[in-house]
C-alpha positions in Angstrom: 2.0 42.9 -48.7 -1.4 41.1 -48.5 -1.9 41.5 -52.2 1.4 39.8 -53.0 0.6 37.0 -50.6 -2.8 36.3 -52.1 -1.5 36.4 -55.6 1.2 34.0 -54.8 -1.1 31.6 -52.9 -3.5 31.5 -55.9 -0.6 30.8 -58.3 0.8 28.1 -56.1 -2.6 26.5 -55.7 -2.9 26.4 -59.5 0.6 24.8 -59.8 -0.3 22.2 -57.1 -3.6 21.3 -58.9 -1.8 20.9 -62.2 0.8 18.6 -60.6 -2.0 16.5 -59.1 -3.7 16.2 -62.5 -0.5 15.2 -64.1 -0.3 18.3 -66.4 3.0 19.4 -64.8 6.0 17.2 -63.9 6.6 17.3 -60.1 10.3 17.8 -60.8 9.5 21.3 -62.0 7.6 22.3 -58.9 10.4 24.2 -57.2 11.3 26.3 -60.2 7.7 27.1 -61.0 7.1 28.3 -57.5 10.2 30.4 -57.7 9.0 32.0 -60.9 5.6 32.5 -59.3 7.1 34.3 -56.4 9.3 36.5 -58.7 6.4 37.4 -60.9 4.2 38.2 -58.0 6.8 40.5 -56.5 7.4 42.3 -59.9 3.7 42.7 -60.7 2.9 44.7 -57.6 6.0 46.8 -57.3 4.7 50.2 -58.3 8.0 52.1 -57.8 10.0 50.6 -60.6 9.8 51.4 -64.3 8.9 48.9 -66.9 12.4 48.6 -68.4 13.8 47.8 -65.0 11.1 45.2 -64.4 11.9 43.5 -67.7 15.6 43.5 -67.0 15.0 42.0 -63.5 12.7 39.4 -64.9 15.1 38.3 -67.6 18.0 38.0 -65.1 15.9 36.0 -62.6 14.8 33.6 -65.3 18.5 33.1 -66.4 19.4 32.3 -62.8 16.6 29.9 -62.4 17.4 28.1 -65.6 21.0 27.5 -64.4 19.8 25.7 -61.3 
């Protein structure tokens, strides 16, 4: 769990820095952080196979794009 938390914190920090510098529109912050959380969870989940991870990733992106 600590690895996931650290990875997520670093990604969020990068998102926040890019927003402050004007490289990312603040309106995208929520979606970006959702994607960051999803990718962090998928990247450290050793019990799942690659095909399953790809399928989950695609379905999560589709859900986020509909929001």
